[in-house]
N, CA, C and O atoms as a DFTB+ gen file, in Angstrom:
420 C
 N C O
     1  1     -14.316       8.940      -0.539
     2  2     -15.142       9.001      -1.736
     3  2     -14.426       9.717      -2.876
     4  3     -14.734       9.480      -4.044
     5  1     -13.476      10.589      -2.552
     6  2     -12.785      11.326      -3.613
     7  2     -11.577      10.582      -4.169
     8  3     -10.928      11.083      -5.087
     9  1     -11.253       9.395      -3.638
    10  2     -10.151       8.595      -4.153
    11  2      -8.780       9.043      -3.696
    12  3      -7.778       8.539      -4.204
    13  1      -8.698       9.966      -2.759
    14  2      -7.394      10.474      -2.340
    15  2      -6.687       9.563      -1.334
    16  3      -5.475       9.677      -1.147
    17  1      -7.425       8.664      -0.688
    18  2      -6.835       7.781       0.312
    19  2      -7.070       6.319      -0.035
    20  3      -7.995       5.974      -0.771
    21  1      -6.207       5.466       0.515
    22  2      -6.342       4.021       0.346
    23  2      -6.205       3.358       1.705
    24  3      -5.478       3.849       2.569
    25  1      -6.892       2.257       1.894
    26  2      -6.718       1.409       3.061
    27  2      -6.067       0.134       2.554
    28  3      -6.555      -0.486       1.609
    29  1      -4.961      -0.259       3.182
    30  2      -4.255      -1.460       2.755
    31  2      -3.988      -2.341       3.961
    32  3      -3.400      -1.892       4.945
    33  1      -4.418      -3.595       3.888
    34  2      -4.126      -4.521       4.979
    35  2      -2.648      -4.896       4.910
    36  3      -2.062      -4.984       3.831
    37  1      -2.061      -5.113       6.084
    38  2      -0.654      -5.474       6.187
    39  2      -0.510      -6.620       7.172
    40  3      -1.436      -6.919       7.927
    41  1       0.648      -7.260       7.163
    42  2       0.906      -8.359       8.090
    43  2       1.317      -7.810       9.453
    44  3       1.626      -6.626       9.592
    45  1       1.315      -8.687      10.454
    46  2       1.764      -8.296      11.786
    47  2       3.219      -7.830      11.747
    48  3       3.570      -6.852      12.405
    49  1       4.072      -8.523      10.978
    50  2       5.477      -8.124      10.862
    51  2       5.618      -6.734      10.255
    52  3       6.430      -5.934      10.718
    53  1       4.828      -6.440       9.216
    54  2       4.862      -5.104       8.610
    55  2       4.397      -4.053       9.614
    56  3       4.974      -2.968       9.694
    57  1       3.361      -4.372      10.373
    58  2       2.856      -3.471      11.402
    59  2       3.959      -3.132      12.404
    60  3       4.174      -1.964      12.726
    61  1       4.649      -4.151      12.891
    62  2       5.733      -3.941      13.856
    63  2       6.872      -3.141      13.238
    64  3       7.463      -2.288      13.901
    65  1       7.182      -3.411      11.973
    66  2       8.250      -2.661      11.297
    67  2       7.878      -1.178      11.168
    68  3       8.696      -0.300      11.442
    69  1       6.649      -0.913      10.752
    70  2       6.207       0.485      10.629
    71  2       6.331       1.212      11.964
    72  3       6.729       2.377      12.005
    73  1       5.995       0.533      13.048
    74  2       6.103       1.169      14.366
    75  2       7.546       1.558      14.677
    76  3       7.786       2.597      15.292
    77  1       8.507       0.736      14.258
    78  2       9.912       1.041      14.562
    79  2      10.459       2.191      13.724
    80  3      11.372       2.886      14.168
    81  1       9.926       2.410      12.524
    82  2      10.454       3.475      11.661
    83  2       9.600       4.734      11.665
    84  3       9.964       5.718      11.021
    85  1       8.473       4.731      12.373
    86  2       7.509       5.831      12.295
    87  2       8.117       7.193      12.624
    88  3       7.853       8.168      11.920
    89  1       8.919       7.277      13.672
    90  2       9.498       8.561      14.069
    91  2      10.439       9.089      12.975
    92  3      10.348      10.254      12.587
    93  1      11.333       8.237      12.484
    94  2      12.245       8.648      11.411
    95  2      11.484       8.997      10.139
    96  3      11.848       9.939       9.435
    97  1      10.437       8.247       9.843
    98  2       9.595       8.520       8.673
    99  2       8.962       9.909       8.785
   100  3       8.971      10.682       7.827
   101  1       8.421      10.214       9.947
   102  2       7.792      11.514      10.187
   103  2       8.790      12.653       9.971
   104  3       8.475      13.640       9.306
   105  1       9.978      12.517      10.525
   106  2      10.981      13.573      10.376
   107  2      11.488      13.677       8.947
   108  3      11.861      14.763       8.504
   109  1      11.507      12.579       8.227
   110  2      11.874      12.622       6.806
   111  2      10.853      13.447       6.021
   112  3      11.228      14.271       5.187
   113  1       9.571      13.227       6.286
   114  2       8.534      13.996       5.587
   115  2       8.619      15.486       5.911
   116  3       8.381      16.329       5.046
   117  1       8.957      15.805       7.151
   118  2       9.126      17.210       7.517
   119  2      10.314      17.840       6.791
   120  3      10.224      18.969       6.309
   121  1      11.413      17.117       6.715
   122  2      12.623      17.634       6.079
   123  2      12.507      17.696       4.559
   124  3      13.104      18.570       3.930
   125  1      11.748      16.785       3.967
   126  2      11.609      16.703       2.509
   127  2      10.126      16.680       2.131
   128  3       9.592      15.626       1.786
   129  1       9.464      17.826       2.193
   130  2       8.008      17.852       1.953
   131  2       7.593      17.425       0.540
   132  3       6.434      17.066       0.327
   133  1       8.510      17.458      -0.421
   134  2       8.169      17.072      -1.793
   135  2       8.685      15.678      -2.140
   136  3       8.810      15.338      -3.316
   137  1       8.985      14.872      -1.122
   138  2       9.487      13.524      -1.353
   139  2       8.475      12.688      -2.137
   140  3       7.269      12.923      -2.079
   141  1       8.995      11.718      -2.862
   142  2       8.128      10.798      -3.608
   143  2       7.775       9.562      -2.764
   144  3       7.068       8.672      -3.236
   145  1       8.264       9.508      -1.526
   146  2       7.929       8.403      -0.623
   147  2       6.436       8.465      -0.322
   148  3       5.880       9.538      -0.091
   149  1       5.797       7.299      -0.329
   150  2       4.350       7.240      -0.064
   151  2       4.038       7.856       1.297
   152  3       4.809       7.710       2.245
   153  1       2.909       8.541       1.385
   154  2       2.503       9.195       2.624
   155  2       1.480       8.335       3.362
   156  3       0.409       8.015       2.847
   157  1       1.854       7.977       4.586
   158  2       0.982       7.199       5.449
   159  2       0.350       8.131       6.478
   160  3       1.032       8.959       7.081
   161  1      -0.949       7.988       6.669
   162  2      -1.673       8.844       7.601
   163  2      -2.162       8.097       8.837
   164  3      -2.564       8.718       9.821
   165  1      -2.130       6.787       8.790
   166  2      -2.591       6.026       9.939
   167  2      -2.074       4.606       9.918
   168  3      -1.982       3.984       8.860
   169  1      -1.736       4.096      11.086
   170  2      -1.312       2.714      11.279
   171  2      -2.237       2.144      12.340
   172  3      -2.254       2.628      13.472
   173  1      -3.012       1.112      11.986
   174  2      -4.089       0.664      12.862
   175  2      -4.114      -0.850      13.043
   176  3      -3.618      -1.616      12.216
   177  1      -4.719      -1.246      14.170
   178  2      -4.972      -2.654      14.463
   179  2      -6.401      -2.742      14.996
   180  3      -6.794      -1.976      15.876
   181  1      -7.162      -3.674      14.461
   182  2      -8.499      -3.954      14.974
   183  2      -8.461      -5.359      15.559
   184  3      -8.030      -6.303      14.897
   185  1      -8.910      -5.494      16.795
   186  2      -8.928      -6.787      17.472
   187  2     -10.383      -7.127      17.779
   188  3     -11.110      -6.306      18.337
   189  1     -10.804      -8.324      17.421
   190  2     -12.169      -8.749      17.702
   191  2     -12.198     -10.228      18.022
   192  3     -11.286     -10.967      17.653
   193  1     -13.244     -10.661      18.707
   194  2     -13.360     -12.068      19.087
   195  2     -14.315     -12.781      18.132
   196  3     -14.965     -12.162      17.290
   197  1     -14.376     -14.087      18.288
   198  2     -15.220     -14.899      17.410
   199  2     -16.690     -14.915      17.845
   200  3     -17.491     -15.651      17.269
   201  1     -17.046     -14.133      18.826
   202  2     -18.414     -14.089      19.307
   203  2     -18.566     -14.782      20.635
   204  3     -19.320     -14.325      21.494
   205  1     -17.852     -15.888      20.818
   206  2     -17.897     -16.595      22.089
   207  2     -16.860     -16.027      23.055
   208  3     -16.857     -16.363      24.239
   209  1     -15.994     -15.179      22.550
   210  2     -14.994     -14.534      23.387
   211  2     -13.743     -15.354      23.629
   212  3     -12.896     -14.961      24.432
   213  1     -13.607     -16.505      22.940
   214  2     -12.457     -17.373      23.198
   215  2     -11.259     -17.027      22.330
   216  3     -10.138     -16.929      22.829
   217  1     -11.482     -16.843      21.051
   218  2     -10.379     -16.542      20.150
   219  2     -10.514     -15.120      19.653
   220  3     -11.601     -14.675      19.282
   221  1      -9.415     -14.422      19.649
   222  2      -9.453     -13.079      19.095
   223  2      -8.636     -13.050      17.813
   224  3      -7.653     -13.775      17.664
   225  1      -9.055     -12.216      16.913
   226  2      -8.384     -12.062      15.632
   227  2      -7.966     -10.609      15.506
   228  3      -8.637      -9.714      16.019
   229  1      -6.864     -10.381      14.827
   230  2      -6.374      -9.026      14.620
   231  2      -6.226      -8.763      13.129
   232  3      -5.764      -9.614      12.369
   233  1      -6.621      -7.584      12.739
   234  2      -6.403      -7.118      11.368
   235  2      -5.581      -5.849      11.462
   236  3      -5.929      -4.921      12.192
   237  1      -4.487      -5.817      10.718
   238  2      -3.601      -4.665      10.696
   239  2      -3.760      -3.964       9.355
   240  3      -3.871      -4.614       8.315
   241  1      -3.770      -2.637       9.385
   242  2      -3.898      -1.902       8.136
   243  2      -3.312      -0.503       8.252
   244  3      -3.132       0.033       9.346
   245  1      -3.020       0.071       7.090
   246  2      -2.536       1.449       7.011
   247  2      -3.518       2.255       6.173
   248  3      -4.187       1.728       5.285
   249  1      -3.584       3.540       6.478
   250  2      -4.294       4.502       5.637
   251  2      -3.209       5.312       4.961
   252  3      -2.338       5.869       5.630
   253  1      -3.253       5.381       3.660
   254  2      -2.190       6.054       2.919
   255  2      -2.755       6.853       1.753
   256  3      -3.881       6.634       1.308
   257  1      -1.943       7.783       1.275
   258  2      -2.331       8.572       0.105
   259  2      -2.383       7.648      -1.109
   260  3      -1.525       6.780      -1.271
   261  1      -3.365       7.832      -1.941
   262  2      -3.496       7.073      -3.180
   263  2      -2.588       7.715      -4.220
   264  3      -2.876       8.810      -4.704
   265  1      -1.492       7.040      -4.568
   266  2      -0.534       7.613      -5.523
   267  2      -1.111       7.705      -6.929
   268  3      -0.555       8.404      -7.776
   269  1      -2.214       7.013      -7.191
   270  2      -2.831       7.068      -8.513
   271  2      -3.889       8.160      -8.615
   272  3      -4.489       8.335      -9.676
   273  1      -4.126       8.890      -7.544
   274  2      -5.065      10.007      -7.561
   275  2      -4.301      11.249      -8.012
   276  3      -3.879      12.062      -7.190
   277  1      -4.132      11.384      -9.311
   278  2      -3.324      12.452      -9.880
   279  2      -3.925      12.921     -11.200
   280  3      -4.679      12.197     -11.849
   281  1      -3.584      14.120     -11.575
   282  2      -4.009      14.642     -12.874
   283  2      -3.011      14.269     -13.961
   284  3      -3.271      14.474     -15.146
   285  1      -1.879      13.723     -13.559
   286  2      -0.850      13.320     -14.526
   287  2      -1.246      12.028     -15.231
   288  3      -1.905      11.170     -14.645
   289  1      -0.843      11.893     -16.484
   290  2      -1.114      10.702     -17.263
   291  2      -0.211       9.571     -16.788
   292  3       1.002       9.751     -16.679
   293  1      -0.788       8.415     -16.505
   294  2      -0.027       7.241     -16.084
   295  2      -0.051       6.248     -17.236
   296  3      -1.089       5.663     -17.545
   297  1       1.110       6.065     -17.868
   298  2       1.194       5.180     -19.022
   299  2       1.184       3.709     -18.605
   300  3       0.490       2.893     -19.212
   301  1       1.953       3.374     -17.572
   302  2       2.016       2.005     -17.083
   303  2       1.991       2.014     -15.564
   304  3       2.543       2.913     -14.931
   305  1       1.352       1.016     -14.987
   306  2       1.393       0.826     -13.540
   307  2       1.677      -0.639     -13.267
   308  3       1.274      -1.523     -14.024
   309  1       2.380      -0.875     -12.167
   310  2       2.800      -2.229     -11.821
   311  2       2.289      -2.589     -10.443
   312  3       2.261      -1.756      -9.537
   313  1       1.883      -3.843     -10.296
   314  2       1.475      -4.406      -9.015
   315  2       2.679      -5.163      -8.474
   316  3       2.945      -6.290      -8.893
   317  1       3.410      -4.550      -7.542
   318  2       4.645      -5.135      -7.022
   319  2       4.358      -5.986      -5.797
   320  3       3.587      -5.589      -4.923
   321  1       4.965      -7.131      -5.735
   322  2       4.798      -8.057      -4.613
   323  2       6.166      -8.508      -4.125
   324  3       7.173      -8.295      -4.800
   325  1       6.201      -9.122      -2.968
   326  2       7.439      -9.668      -2.436
   327  2       7.767     -11.025      -3.020
   328  3       8.921     -11.451      -2.981
   329  1       6.777     -11.711      -3.562
   330  2       6.969     -13.046      -4.104
   331  2       7.119     -12.977      -5.621
   332  3       6.586     -12.068      -6.257
   333  1       7.844     -13.933      -6.202
   334  2       7.978     -13.986      -7.660
   335  2       7.024     -15.004      -8.275
   336  3       6.974     -15.128      -9.499
   337  1       6.265     -15.737      -7.457
   338  2       5.350     -16.763      -7.956
   339  2       4.216     -16.119      -8.757
   340  3       3.495     -15.265      -8.240
   341  1       4.061     -16.525     -10.004
   342  2       2.977     -16.019     -10.853
   343  2       3.071     -14.526     -11.127
   344  3       2.044     -13.857     -11.239
   345  1       4.280     -13.990     -11.238
   346  2       4.463     -12.545     -11.325
   347  2       4.850     -12.071     -12.722
   348  3       5.447     -11.003     -12.854
   349  1       4.532     -12.823     -13.756
   350  2       4.857     -12.404     -15.108
   351  2       3.602     -11.949     -15.829
   352  3       2.568     -12.616     -15.771
   353  1       3.691     -10.810     -16.511
   354  2       2.599     -10.327     -17.347
   355  2       2.841     -10.810     -18.762
   356  3       3.937     -10.649     -19.299
   357  1       1.831     -11.397     -19.364
   358  2       1.976     -11.908     -20.723
   359  2       1.577     -10.815     -21.707
   360  3       0.395     -10.610     -21.985
   361  1       2.583     -10.117     -22.227
   362  2       2.353      -9.112     -23.263
   363  2       3.637      -8.944     -24.046
   364  3       4.734      -9.166     -23.533
   365  1       3.484      -8.555     -25.278
   366  2       4.651      -8.257     -26.104
   367  2       5.195      -6.893     -25.715
   368  3       4.468      -6.058     -25.177
   369  1       6.471      -6.669     -25.986
   370  2       7.125      -5.429     -25.585
   371  2       6.399      -4.187     -26.111
   372  3       6.244      -3.214     -25.374
   373  1       5.960      -4.204     -27.348
   374  2       5.311      -3.035     -27.944
   375  2       3.796      -3.007     -27.731
   376  3       3.143      -2.031     -28.098
   377  1       3.238      -4.047     -27.151
   378  2       1.796      -4.155     -26.956
   379  2       1.313      -3.163     -25.898
   380  3       1.911      -3.049     -24.828
   381  1       0.235      -2.451     -26.201
   382  2      -0.348      -1.525     -25.240
   383  2      -1.142      -2.283     -24.184
   384  3      -1.720      -3.336     -24.451
   385  1      -1.155      -1.729     -23.000
   386  2      -1.921      -2.299     -21.899
   387  2      -3.157      -1.440     -21.706
   388  3      -3.044      -0.215     -21.696
   389  1      -4.341      -2.038     -21.550
   390  2      -5.561      -1.245     -21.342
   391  2      -5.420      -0.311     -20.145
   392  3      -4.780      -0.662     -19.153
   393  1      -6.013       0.873     -20.235
   394  2      -5.959       1.848     -19.146
   395  2      -6.517       1.232     -17.873
   396  3      -7.546       0.556     -17.898
   397  1      -5.841       1.465     -16.773
   398  2      -6.288       0.961     -15.487
   399  2      -5.809      -0.436     -15.159
   400  3      -5.949      -0.876     -14.018
   401  1      -5.244      -1.152     -16.127
   402  2      -4.751      -2.507     -15.863
   403  2      -3.329      -2.435     -15.332
   404  3      -2.494      -1.718     -15.884
   405  1      -3.051      -3.169     -14.272
   406  2      -1.722      -3.170     -13.665
   407  2      -0.891      -4.325     -14.219
   408  3      -1.368      -5.456     -14.320
   409  1       0.336      -4.030     -14.570
   410  2       1.271      -5.063     -14.978
   411  2       1.861      -5.704     -13.731
   412  3       1.850      -5.113     -12.652
   413  1       2.369      -6.899     -13.887
   414  2       3.032      -7.568     -12.779
   415  2       4.528      -7.394     -12.938
   416  3       5.034      -7.235     -14.049
   417  1       5.243      -7.425     -11.798
   418  2       6.687      -7.271     -11.864
   419  2       7.320      -8.533     -12.413
   420  3       8.541      -8.603     -12.547
């Protein structure tokens, strides 16, 4: 409720990757407590069936610190994706972006 955490769904591949780097990630945070690397607090999988018990579905997600929960002024924010499809923001270089609106990469 205070906006300090975020839940983000991830793919199965991302889930598996996080599992492989988790130990090194943890030790990095211990060694560099003021790092700017995003802080993850949970890596989860929920498995459920379709009701008849035949097919199961999995949802993978992380719980992480909300990097936008800050007292600092954020002039611009970007929504970064792995794909370049539809990733251009239509604005002039000097044009202001409304507060809270994310630019695309």
